[in-house]
Every structure is written in structure tokens, then in C-alpha cells.
N, C-alpha and C positions, 0 to 999 in steps of 0.2 A: 623709342627705346626707353625702357623702364630702369630706374635706379636699382631695384631689387629684381633679380631674375627668377625663373621658375624653380630654381634650387634653393632659394632663400639667401643668395649671396649678393652683397652690395658690389656693384661694378664687376660681377663675375669672380671676385677674389676673396672677399671677407664675408663670413657667415654673420647674420644679424645677431644671433645669440652670442657669438664671440665678441662682437662689438659692444654689446650691453655689458658683458663681463669685464671687458677692458675699461669701460667708462666707470663702472662701480669700483673697481680696484683703484683707479686714478682718484676718484672722489674720496675713498677711504684714506689714501696716502695724503691727500691735501688736508683732510680733517686732522690727521695725526700731526702733521707739520704745524698747522695753525694752533691747535689746542695744546700740543705737547710743549711748545715754547713758553707756556704760561705757568707750568709747574703743577697745575691741577686741572681737573675737568670742570671747574666752576666757571661758568661764562663770565667774562669781564675781570676775572682775577688776574692780577699781574704781580710780578715780584716786587717786594718792597725792600728798600735799604733802611735799616734801623740802627739806632744807637741806644743801648740800654745799660743800666748800671746795676751791679749786684753787690750787696753788702754781706761780708762774712765777718763774724765777730770772733775774737779770741784766737787769732793766728799767732803762733810762736814767732818771736822776733827774728830768729835765724831763717825761718821759712819765708817770712815776709821779705827779708833782704835778698834771699835767693830769687824769689819771684820777681822782684824789681829788675834784676839783671836779665830776666827771660822775656821781657816785653819788647816788641810785640810777639805774640804767640798764637798760633792757629788753634781753633776749637776742634775737639775730637768728640765724637759720640758713636757708640756701637762699633768701635774700632775703625771708624771712617773719618777722614778729614771733612770738616764742615766749612761752609762758605761764610766764615766769620773769624774775627781776631780779637783778642784782648789787646786793646791799644794803649791803655793807661791803667795805672794802679796807684792808689793813694792809701796811706795808713795813718791812723790816729792812735798814738800810744795810750794804752789803758792805764789809768792812774789808780792808786790805792782805793779811792772812794768808789770806783767803778766795779770793784770786785764783787760786791753784793749783787749788783745787777747781772754780772757774768755768771755767778753761781745760780741765781734764779733761772737764767736762760738755759743753763746746762742740765737742769733737773729733768727735762723731757728727753734727753739723749741717753740711749742705752747701749751705745756702741763706741768703738774707737774711731776717732776722726783724725785723719792725717794732719799733723801740724797744729792741732787745736788744743788749747789749754784754758778752757773757760775758768774764770775765777782767779786767775793769776795776774797780778800787776806785771807790767813789762810785756804783755802781749799786745797785739794790734787789732783794731777794728779796721778792716780793709774794704775799700770800695774799688771794684773793677769796672772800667769802662770798656764796653764791647761793641764793636761794629759788625753787623752781619747782614746778609741778604736772605730774606724769607722767600722761598720759592712759592709758598702758598700762604698769603697773609690771612686767609680765613682760619686756618688751623694755628697760625702763629707759632710754628715749630721750627726749631733748629735741632736736627737729629730727632730725638724722642722727647725733647723738653719743650713745653709751651712757654712762650715769652710773654708773660702777663704780669703786670705790677702786682706785688703782694705774694706771688707764688714762690715756693722754694726752688732753688736752682743750684745745680752742680757746675762749678767752673772747672772744666776739664780741657786741657790743652795738650799739645804735643810734649810739654815739659813739666807740667804740674797739674794737681787736682785738689780742690777744696770743695767739700760736699754739703755744707749746710748754709748756703747763702740764701738771700732773699732779694728778689728783683725790686728795686726801689724807684726806678724810672724807666720810661720807654718813650722814644721819640722816632717818628717816621721822618726820614730825610727826603724832601722832595727831589725828583730827578732834575739834573742839570739841563739847562737848555731853554 
């Protein structure tokens, strides 16, 4: 007795072509499950938990105080919630002698920035601490923004936005266990 009969069926029930198609579909599903959990198609890439800090200069005192009451706050990008939170905020009051530095920094800005008053004493230089999970550490993106030290960064959450920050630090947190 042969496993494949004269009609090309295995055990008289399943066609060999059908069996090959079923195996290919199962292999494709397995590949999607294995690679899909990594966030990218890059072999070996796994999600990273990071902590980074963003400095925003010249934040109005009232805006800073309101932001303090909104922490923690979840990140938003492209109208979607992101896998990250502003977990802490610190502010340093800008003194009179710092106004020249603030005016020099504001010369490059041609638009209106919410809550920003460069050149005025009584504003704050604010440092945000943000914890996030990067699905693809190769691109280092949260939403559309790359998380790289020295790059400009918009701190946008469900409750506030400041848009001319600079990333000043980035640390990968090793997995627990």
C-alpha cells in the first residue's frame, strides 16, 4: 500500500498540492507571529525601554506650574497615544542675567510657541524626564520623532505641548530578570 494513491491523494483523502499550500500558509503565520512581536522586520531587534530627558527653555511660569500638576502624562504623536509617559518635570527660574542668552536663543525662531517667552526673566528652563518603550530601537522613534541626544523634540502629551525642546540624555534600561 502506497501513501500517495494514483489520484495524488495522501491516504486517499488529502491532495498533495493542498497539503503543500497548507504547510506554506502555516509557515507564513509562524513567521508573522515570531517577527511581528519584535516591532520591526530587522532580525534580532527587540523593544527597548528607555529614559530620556528633554530641555525646553523659556517656558512661562504659569504654563510650568500647570504642567507640574499634569504629571505623569502620556505621550501623543500623530493623534495616537504612544507607549511613553512624561514621568517628571523640573524647572529652573531664569534670572535677569540669563535674558541675553534667552534673546540670543530666540533669534532663530520665526513662529509662535505655546507658553514660551524667550528673553523674559521669570520664565523657566524646564527639563522633562520621559520613559518610553521603543518598538524598533534601530529607528529609535516614538511616533514620528527620533529619540537621539542633541535632536530637537516636541514634548506632546494628552494635556500639554511644548515644541522646541532638545534631547539632552538617553539611557536604555536593561530588562528585569
